[in-house]
C-alpha positions as a Markdown table, in Angstrom:
| # | Residue | x | y | z |
|---|---|---|---|---|
| 1 | Met | 0.0 | 0.0 | 0.0 |
| 2 | Asn | 1.3 | 3.4 | -0.9 |
| 3 | Glu | 1.8 | 6.4 | 1.4 |
| 4 | Gly | -1.4 | 8.1 | 0.2 |
| 5 | Gly | -3.5 | 5.0 | 0.9 |
| 6 | Gln | -2.0 | 4.7 | 4.4 |
| 7 | Arg | -2.7 | 8.4 | 5.2 |
| 8 | Leu | -6.3 | 7.9 | 3.9 |
| 9 | Ile | -6.9 | 5.0 | 6.2 |
| 10 | Ala | -5.3 | 6.7 | 9.2 |
| 11 | Val | -7.4 | 9.9 | 8.7 |
| 12 | Trp | -10.7 | 8.1 | 8.4 |
| 13 | Ala | -9.8 | 5.6 | 11.2 |
| 14 | Val | -9.3 | 8.6 | 13.5 |
| 15 | Leu | -12.8 | 9.8 | 12.6 |
| 16 | Val | -14.7 | 6.5 | 12.4 |
| 17 | Val | -13.4 | 4.7 | 15.5 |
| 18 | Pro | -14.3 | 7.4 | 18.1 |
| 19 | Phe | -17.7 | 7.8 | 16.4 |
| 20 | Val | -18.5 | 4.1 | 16.6 |
| 21 | Leu | -17.4 | 4.0 | 20.3 |
| 22 | Val | -19.5 | 7.1 | 21.3 |
| 23 | Ala | -22.4 | 6.1 | 19.1 |
| 24 | Ala | -22.5 | 2.6 | 20.7 |
| 25 | Tyr | -22.4 | 4.1 | 24.2 |
| 26 | Leu | -25.2 | 6.5 | 23.4 |
| 27 | Trp | -27.2 | 3.8 | 21.7 |
| 28 | Thr | -27.0 | 1.6 | 24.8 |
| 29 | Arg | -28.4 | 4.5 | 26.8 |
| 30 | Asp | -31.1 | 5.2 | 24.2 |
| 31 | Asp | -29.7 | 8.6 | 23.7 |
| 32 | Leu | -28.3 | 8.4 | 20.1 |
| 33 | Ser | -29.9 | 11.0 | 18.0 |
| 34 | Ala | -29.7 | 12.3 | 14.4 |
| 35 | Arg | -28.5 | 15.6 | 15.9 |
| 36 | Phe | -25.4 | 13.9 | 17.3 |
| 37 | Val | -24.7 | 12.2 | 14.0 |
| 38 | Val | -25.0 | 15.4 | 12.0 |
| 39 | Ala | -22.9 | 17.4 | 14.6 |
| 40 | Tyr | -20.2 | 14.8 | 14.5 |
| 41 | Trp | -19.9 | 14.3 | 10.7 |
| 42 | Phe | -20.7 | 17.8 | 9.5 |
| 43 | Pro | -17.1 | 19.1 | 9.9 |
| 44 | Ala | -15.7 | 16.0 | 8.2 |
| 45 | Val | -18.0 | 16.3 | 5.3 |
| 46 | Val | -17.3 | 20.0 | 4.8 |
| 47 | Ser | -13.5 | 19.4 | 5.2 |
| 48 | Thr | -13.7 | 16.6 | 2.5 |
| 49 | Ala | -15.8 | 18.8 | 0.2 |
| 50 | Ile | -13.2 | 21.6 | 0.3 |
| 51 | Gly | -10.3 | 19.3 | -0.1 |
| 52 | Val | -8.8 | 19.4 | 3.4 |
| 53 | Leu | -9.4 | 15.7 | 4.1 |
| 54 | Pro | -9.0 | 13.0 | 1.5 |
| 55 | Ala | -12.2 | 11.5 | 0.2 |
| 56 | Pro | -12.8 | 8.0 | 1.6 |
| 57 | Cys | -13.3 | 6.5 | -1.9 |
| 58 | Ser | -10.1 | 7.9 | -3.4 |
| 59 | Val | -8.0 | 4.7 | -2.9 |
């Protein structure tokens, strides 16, 4: 795997792993909401759209 692919995986792992952990915790407490999901992913989507983060499908 090339350096770009490794960077892509690292960036998205840093975003996805904490989301899964927090979402699982909130889900077990019946407190997971669409508001949390939007608030968590909005900065990542905007950063990807303007080119700051690599797109997840660019491998």
